[in-house]
C-alpha positions as CSV (number, residue, x, y, z in Angstrom):
1,M,24.5,28.1,3.7
2,H,27.0,25.2,3.0
3,E,25.0,24.1,-0.1
4,N,28.1,22.9,-1.9
5,Y,29.2,20.9,1.1
6,M,25.9,19.2,1.5
7,H,25.5,18.4,-2.2
8,D,29.1,17.1,-2.5
9,F,28.4,14.8,0.4
10,I,25.4,13.3,-1.5
11,I,27.6,12.8,-4.6
12,R,30.4,11.2,-2.5
13,I,28.1,8.6,-0.9
14,C,26.5,7.8,-4.2
15,K,29.8,7.4,-5.9
16,D,31.9,5.7,-3.2
17,I,29.2,3.5,-1.7
18,G,26.2,3.5,-4.1
19,P,22.9,1.9,-3.2
20,R,22.5,1.0,0.5
21,E,20.0,-1.8,1.2
22,S,18.9,-1.9,4.8
23,G,21.0,-4.3,6.9
24,T,23.8,-4.7,4.4
25,K,27.5,-3.8,4.3
26,A,26.8,-0.8,2.1
27,E,24.5,0.6,4.7
28,E,27.1,0.1,7.4
29,Q,29.9,1.7,5.2
30,A,27.7,4.8,4.6
31,G,27.1,5.0,8.4
32,D,30.9,4.8,9.0
33,I,31.5,7.7,6.6
34,I,28.7,9.7,8.3
35,E,30.2,9.2,11.7
36,E,33.7,10.2,10.4
37,E,32.1,13.5,9.2
38,M,30.3,13.9,12.5
39,K,33.6,13.5,14.4
40,K,34.8,16.7,12.8
41,L,31.7,18.6,13.9
42,C,30.4,17.1,17.1
43,D,31.7,16.9,20.7
44,E,31.1,13.1,20.7
45,T,29.8,10.4,18.3
46,H,28.7,6.8,18.6
47,Q,26.9,4.1,16.8
48,E,24.0,2.1,18.2
49,E,23.5,-1.4,16.8
50,Y,20.2,-3.1,16.6
51,I,18.7,-6.3,15.1
52,S,15.8,-6.5,12.8
53,S,14.4,-8.4,9.8
54,P,14.6,-5.6,7.2
55,T,13.5,-7.8,4.2
56,A,10.1,-8.6,5.9
57,F,8.6,-5.2,5.4
58,L,8.2,-5.5,1.6
59,G,9.5,-9.1,1.2
60,F,6.1,-10.7,1.8
61,I,4.3,-8.7,-0.9
62,R,5.0,-11.2,-3.6
63,Y,3.9,-14.1,-1.4
64,G,0.8,-12.2,-0.5
65,A,0.1,-11.7,-4.2
66,M,0.5,-15.4,-4.8
67,L,-1.9,-16.1,-1.9
68,L,-4.5,-13.8,-3.5
69,I,-4.1,-15.6,-6.8
70,G,-4.6,-18.9,-5.0
71,A,-7.7,-17.5,-3.2
72,I,-9.2,-16.4,-6.5
73,V,-8.7,-19.9,-8.0
74,L,-10.3,-21.6,-5.0
75,Y,-13.2,-19.1,-5.1
76,W,-13.8,-20.0,-8.7
77,L,-13.7,-23.7,-8.0
78,S,-16.4,-23.1,-5.4
79,L,-18.4,-20.9,-7.7
80,L,-18.3,-23.5,-10.5
81,K,-19.6,-26.0,-8.0
82,D,-22.5,-23.6,-7.2
83,L,-23.2,-23.3,-10.9
84,G,-23.3,-27.1,-11.4
85,M,-20.3,-27.0,-13.6
86,L,-17.9,-28.9,-11.3
87,Q,-18.8,-32.0,-9.4
88,I,-17.3,-31.8,-5.9
89,T,-18.7,-32.7,-2.5
90,P,-20.2,-29.9,-0.3
91,E,-17.5,-30.7,2.3
92,L,-14.7,-30.2,-0.2
93,N,-16.4,-27.0,-1.3
94,L,-16.3,-25.7,2.3
95,V,-12.6,-26.7,2.5
96,F,-11.9,-24.6,-0.6
97,M,-13.6,-21.6,0.9
98,F,-12.0,-21.9,4.3
99,I,-8.6,-22.1,2.7
100,A,-9.4,-19.2,0.3
101,A,-10.7,-17.1,3.2
102,G,-7.5,-17.8,5.2
103,M,-5.3,-16.8,2.3
104,A,-7.1,-13.6,1.5
105,V,-7.6,-12.4,5.1
106,F,-4.0,-13.1,6.1
107,T,-2.8,-11.2,3.1
108,V,-5.0,-8.2,4.0
109,I,-3.8,-8.3,7.6
110,Y,-0.2,-8.2,6.3
111,F,-0.8,-5.3,4.0
112,I,-2.6,-3.3,6.7
113,F,-0.5,-4.0,9.7
114,E,3.0,-4.5,8.2
115,V,3.0,-2.3,5.1
116,M,0.6,0.4,6.1
117,I,1.0,0.9,9.8
118,Y,4.4,-0.7,10.2
119,Y,3.8,-3.5,12.8
120,E,6.3,-6.3,12.5
121,I,3.9,-9.2,12.2
122,V,5.7,-11.4,9.6
123,D,9.3,-10.6,10.6
124,F,9.8,-13.9,12.3
125,M,9.6,-15.5,8.8
126,F,12.6,-13.5,7.5
127,P,16.3,-13.5,8.4
128,K,17.8,-11.2,11.1
129,R,20.4,-8.6,10.2
130,K,22.4,-6.0,12.1
131,S,22.2,-2.3,11.4
132,K,23.5,0.8,13.1
133,N,22.1,4.2,13.9
134,I,24.7,7.0,13.8
135,I,24.6,9.7,16.5
136,G,26.6,12.9,17.0
137,I,26.1,15.2,20.0
138,I,26.9,18.9,20.2
139,N,26.9,20.3,23.7
140,P,25.8,23.9,24.5
141,T,28.1,26.4,26.2
142,G,25.9,26.6,29.3
143,E,23.4,24.6,31.3
144,V,21.4,22.2,29.3
145,K,17.7,23.2,29.3
146,H,16.6,21.8,25.9
147,T,17.4,18.9,23.6
148,I,16.8,18.8,19.9
149,L,17.3,16.0,17.4
150,F,17.9,16.6,13.7
151,A,17.7,13.5,11.7
152,G,17.5,11.7,8.4
153,H,18.2,8.1,7.2
154,H,21.1,6.7,5.2
155,D,19.7,3.5,3.8
156,S,18.0,3.4,0.4
157,A,14.9,1.7,-0.9
158,Y,14.5,-1.3,-3.2
159,E,13.6,-0.2,-6.7
160,F,9.8,-0.2,-7.2
161,N,9.4,-1.9,-10.6
162,T,5.8,-0.7,-10.7
163,F,7.0,2.9,-10.5
164,Y,10.0,2.6,-12.9
165,Y,8.2,0.7,-15.6
166,L,4.6,1.8,-15.2
167,K,5.3,5.4,-14.2
168,T,2.1,7.0,-12.9
169,L,0.1,3.8,-13.4
170,G,2.3,2.3,-10.8
171,A,0.5,4.2,-8.0
172,V,-2.9,3.3,-9.5
173,T,-1.9,-0.3,-9.6
174,I,-0.9,-0.2,-5.9
175,F,-4.2,1.4,-4.9
176,L,-6.3,-1.1,-7.0
177,G,-4.4,-4.0,-5.5
178,Y,-5.1,-2.9,-1.9
179,I,-8.8,-2.3,-2.6
180,G,-9.1,-5.5,-4.6
181,A,-7.6,-7.6,-1.8
182,I,-9.9,-6.1,0.8
183,I,-13.0,-6.7,-1.4
184,L,-11.8,-10.3,-2.1
185,S,-11.4,-11.2,1.5
186,I,-14.8,-9.7,2.5
187,V,-16.6,-11.5,-0.4
188,I,-15.0,-14.9,0.4
189,V,-15.9,-14.6,4.0
190,L,-19.5,-13.7,3.1
191,K,-19.7,-16.6,0.6
192,L,-18.6,-18.9,3.4
193,I,-21.1,-17.6,5.8
194,F,-23.9,-17.8,3.2
195,S,-23.0,-21.4,2.5
196,F,-23.6,-22.3,6.2
197,L,-26.9,-20.4,6.1
198,S,-28.0,-21.9,2.8
199,I,-28.5,-18.5,1.3
200,D,-28.3,-18.6,-2.5
201,W,-26.4,-15.5,-3.9
202,T,-24.8,-17.3,-6.8
203,S,-25.6,-14.6,-9.3
204,V,-24.0,-11.9,-7.1
205,F,-21.0,-14.0,-6.3
206,M,-20.7,-14.7,-10.1
207,G,-20.4,-10.9,-10.7
208,F,-17.7,-10.7,-8.0
209,G,-16.0,-13.7,-9.6
210,I,-15.7,-11.8,-12.9
211,F,-14.3,-8.8,-11.0
212,F,-11.7,-11.0,-9.3
213,L,-10.6,-12.3,-12.7
214,C,-9.9,-8.7,-13.7
215,L,-7.7,-8.5,-10.5
216,L,-5.5,-11.3,-11.6
217,P,-3.2,-9.2,-13.8
218,I,-2.7,-6.7,-10.9
219,A,-1.9,-9.6,-8.6
220,V,0.7,-10.8,-11.1
221,V,2.2,-7.2,-11.1
222,Y,2.4,-7.3,-7.3
223,I,4.6,-10.4,-7.6
224,F,7.2,-8.2,-9.3
225,F,6.3,-5.1,-7.2
226,H,9.9,-4.4,-6.3
227,S,13.3,-5.8,-7.1
228,Y,16.0,-6.7,-4.6
229,K,18.3,-4.0,-6.0
230,S,18.5,-0.8,-4.0
231,V,18.4,2.6,-5.6
232,P,21.0,5.4,-5.2
233,G,18.8,7.2,-2.8
234,A,20.1,10.7,-3.3
235,F,16.7,12.4,-2.8
236,D,15.4,9.7,-0.5
237,N,17.3,10.2,1.7
238,L,20.9,11.3,1.5
239,S,19.5,14.8,1.1
240,A,18.3,14.8,4.7
241,V,21.5,13.3,6.0
242,S,23.5,16.0,4.2
243,V,21.3,18.7,5.9
244,T,21.9,17.1,9.2
245,L,25.6,17.3,8.7
246,G,25.2,20.8,7.3
247,I,23.7,21.8,10.7
248,G,26.7,20.4,12.4
249,K,29.1,22.2,10.1
250,Y,27.3,25.5,10.5
251,L,27.5,25.3,14.3
252,A,31.1,24.1,14.3
253,E,32.1,27.1,12.2
254,N,30.2,29.5,14.5
255,K,31.3,28.0,17.9
256,E,32.6,31.4,19.1
257,N,29.5,33.3,17.9
258,P,27.1,33.6,20.9
259,E,24.3,34.7,18.5
260,I,24.4,31.4,16.7
261,Y,25.9,28.7,18.9
262,P,23.5,27.2,21.4
263,K,23.8,28.3,25.0
264,H,21.3,25.9,26.6
265,T,20.3,23.4,23.9
266,R,22.0,20.1,23.4
267,V,21.9,19.0,19.7
268,H,21.8,15.4,18.5
269,L,22.6,14.8,14.9
270,I,21.2,11.4,13.9
271,S,21.3,9.3,10.8
272,F,18.9,6.4,11.1
273,A,19.4,3.0,9.4
274,G,16.5,0.9,8.2
275,E,13.9,3.5,7.4
276,E,13.1,1.9,4.1
277,A,12.7,-1.4,5.9
278,G,9.7,0.0,7.9
279,L,11.2,2.6,10.2
280,R,13.3,-0.2,11.9
281,G,16.1,2.1,12.9
282,S,14.0,4.9,14.4
283,K,11.7,2.5,16.1
284,R,14.6,0.8,17.8
285,Y,16.1,4.1,18.8
286,V,12.8,5.2,20.4
287,Q,12.4,1.9,22.2
288,A,15.9,2.3,23.7
289,H,15.6,6.0,24.6
290,C,11.9,6.8,25.1
291,E,12.0,7.6,28.8
292,Q,15.2,9.6,28.5
293,L,13.8,11.6,25.6
294,K,10.7,12.4,27.6
295,E,12.6,13.4,30.7
296,S,14.8,15.7,28.7
297,G,11.9,17.2,26.8
298,A,13.6,16.3,23.5
299,V,12.0,17.3,20.2
300,L,12.7,15.9,16.8
301,V,13.0,17.7,13.5
302,N,13.2,14.9,11.0
303,M,14.0,15.4,7.3
304,D,13.0,13.2,4.4
305,S,13.4,13.8,0.7
306,I,14.7,17.3,0.4
307,G,14.7,17.9,-3.3
308,V,13.2,21.1,-4.7
309,K,13.7,24.8,-3.6
310,D,10.6,26.7,-2.4
311,N,8.6,23.5,-2.2
312,I,9.1,22.9,1.6
313,I,6.5,20.8,3.3
314,I,6.1,20.8,7.1
315,G,4.3,17.6,7.9
316,K,1.4,17.9,10.4
317,N,0.5,14.2,10.2
318,E,1.2,10.9,8.4
319,L,-2.1,9.5,7.4
320,L,-1.7,5.7,6.9
321,I,0.4,5.1,10.0
322,G,-1.8,7.4,12.1
323,A,0.9,9.7,13.3
324,K,0.0,13.3,14.4
325,H,3.0,15.6,14.7
326,N,3.4,18.3,17.3
327,K,1.2,21.2,16.3
328,K,3.4,23.9,18.0
329,M,6.5,22.7,16.2
330,V,4.7,22.5,12.8
331,E,3.4,26.0,13.2
332,K,6.7,27.5,14.3
333,L,8.7,25.9,11.5
334,F,6.2,27.1,9.0
335,E,6.4,30.6,10.5
336,I,10.2,30.5,10.2
337,A,9.9,29.5,6.6
338,Q,7.5,32.4,5.9
339,N,9.7,34.9,7.7
340,S,12.7,33.6,5.7
341,K,10.8,34.1,2.4
342,I,10.9,30.4,1.7
343,G,8.0,28.8,-0.2
344,A,6.4,26.3,2.2
345,V,3.1,24.7,3.2
346,I,1.9,22.6,6.1
347,G,0.9,19.3,4.7
348,T,-0.3,15.7,5.3
349,L,1.8,12.7,4.1
350,P,-0.9,10.5,2.5
351,F,1.2,7.5,1.9
352,G,4.1,5.7,3.6
353,A,5.8,7.0,6.7
354,T,8.9,8.8,7.9
355,D,11.1,8.4,11.0
356,A,9.2,11.2,12.6
357,A,6.2,8.9,13.0
358,A,8.2,6.5,15.3
359,F,8.5,9.5,17.7
360,S,5.0,11.0,17.4
361,K,3.4,7.6,17.9
362,K,5.1,7.5,21.3
363,Q,3.9,11.1,22.1
364,L,7.4,12.5,21.6
365,P,7.3,16.0,20.0
366,A,8.3,15.6,16.4
367,T,7.6,16.7,12.8
368,V,9.2,16.2,9.4
369,I,10.5,18.6,6.8
370,M,10.2,17.5,3.1
371,A,10.6,19.1,-0.3
372,Y,8.9,17.3,-3.1
373,P,8.8,18.6,-6.7
374,H,5.0,18.9,-6.7
375,K,3.9,19.1,-3.1
376,L,3.2,15.5,-2.1
377,S,2.8,13.9,-5.5
378,L,5.4,11.2,-6.2
379,P,8.3,12.3,-8.5
380,K,9.3,10.0,-11.4
381,Y,12.5,9.1,-9.6
382,Y,10.9,8.1,-6.3
383,H,12.3,4.6,-5.3
384,T,13.8,4.1,-8.8
385,R,17.3,4.0,-10.2
386,L,16.7,7.7,-11.3
387,D,17.1,8.9,-7.7
388,T,20.6,10.4,-8.4
389,P,22.3,13.5,-7.0
390,D,21.2,15.6,-10.0
391,V,17.6,15.5,-8.9
392,V,18.5,17.3,-5.6
393,E,18.6,21.1,-5.8
394,K,21.3,22.7,-3.7
395,G,18.9,25.5,-2.9
396,A,16.5,23.1,-1.3
397,L,19.2,21.8,1.0
398,G,20.1,25.4,1.9
399,Q,16.6,26.3,2.7
400,A,16.1,23.2,4.9
401,L,19.3,24.0,6.8
402,Q,18.2,27.6,7.3
403,I,14.8,26.6,8.7
404,C,16.5,24.1,11.1
405,V,19.1,26.6,12.5
406,E,16.5,29.3,12.9
407,Y,14.4,26.8,14.9
408,L,17.4,25.9,17.0
409,K,17.9,29.6,17.8
410,Y,14.2,29.9,18.7
411,L,14.3,26.9,21.0
412,D,17.6,28.0,22.7
413,K,16.0,31.3,23.7
414,M,13.0,29.7,25.3
415,D,12.8,29.6,29.1
């Protein structure tokens, strides 16, 4: 259904706009084109502006890496003092350890709260920018009894240098860096405590010191973790925006068909901005409309990275951010996929987060539909310049559209 229309839209945005960094003119231009398309399909459209600090989400990573390097240097200065190889006063030694502990602990707090669970703890350090969520509304023919949101996001990610240049080693580097930073912060705090208690664990701390020296190359890699050039973002996530528009086109073309067009369900088509900046767009949308969404009983079917036919994933939860999606929605979408002879699984997103998490974290019924090449393993083009329209299969777009419209029919028939 409308596979050519959806794929052509992806090509158009990639060709006419290109990469779309969060909070930039390119993101805004893409949003304008999306709204123009929605105007052909929806009863009404509008844009909702919000303010955020989109560069904060990943922008502090390089500074955090530098702080870790500094903490390792100070740790070794203290260790050399313990070994009798550096003549400094005990007071200066404690100062070194306090500073090192502060550097390491603050970096770990940033990684956990900002990067992993998407709290905005360092955003005050970064410049503010304007972005706009794009909303189209399709009204039913009768009384409104249900509200459903279909959504994707139109901004694109910074290129992850670690993924582009290191390939599969990039993910390993990220994991080792996270674990190493946590171990470093714990060991420095323990060394500081043991100094106050006059407990001599010099040989143990020496072993950790050697381990931290091995972490230095990884910390250096983290300094160059990502570029400030955005990727084309065809798979992630113009694919989802195209399906959202495809739903609108399908309904618009079947407005006179009572078997297809909703009688009692209001449909919102949404393209969020700022997803790659830490779900900024969807979080601001939920903040603005949470009570309204709850009162209307709204449900969200979010889509993210629709790439490969018969590899549909219905997300039941998103591990790192701690989002659990609506069980009934997940099961029904999976049932629809099975009945439609579409290859699908119910899965967990083990890394990152999607806009669905912003809803589920606020107890709003939501889930996410994805279609990765190998279930939830990262494809080689993920967050790299290789994320171009050719990696998105038309058949995957059609299958996502089919699942969504069948779910809409199901919802519309509910009492």
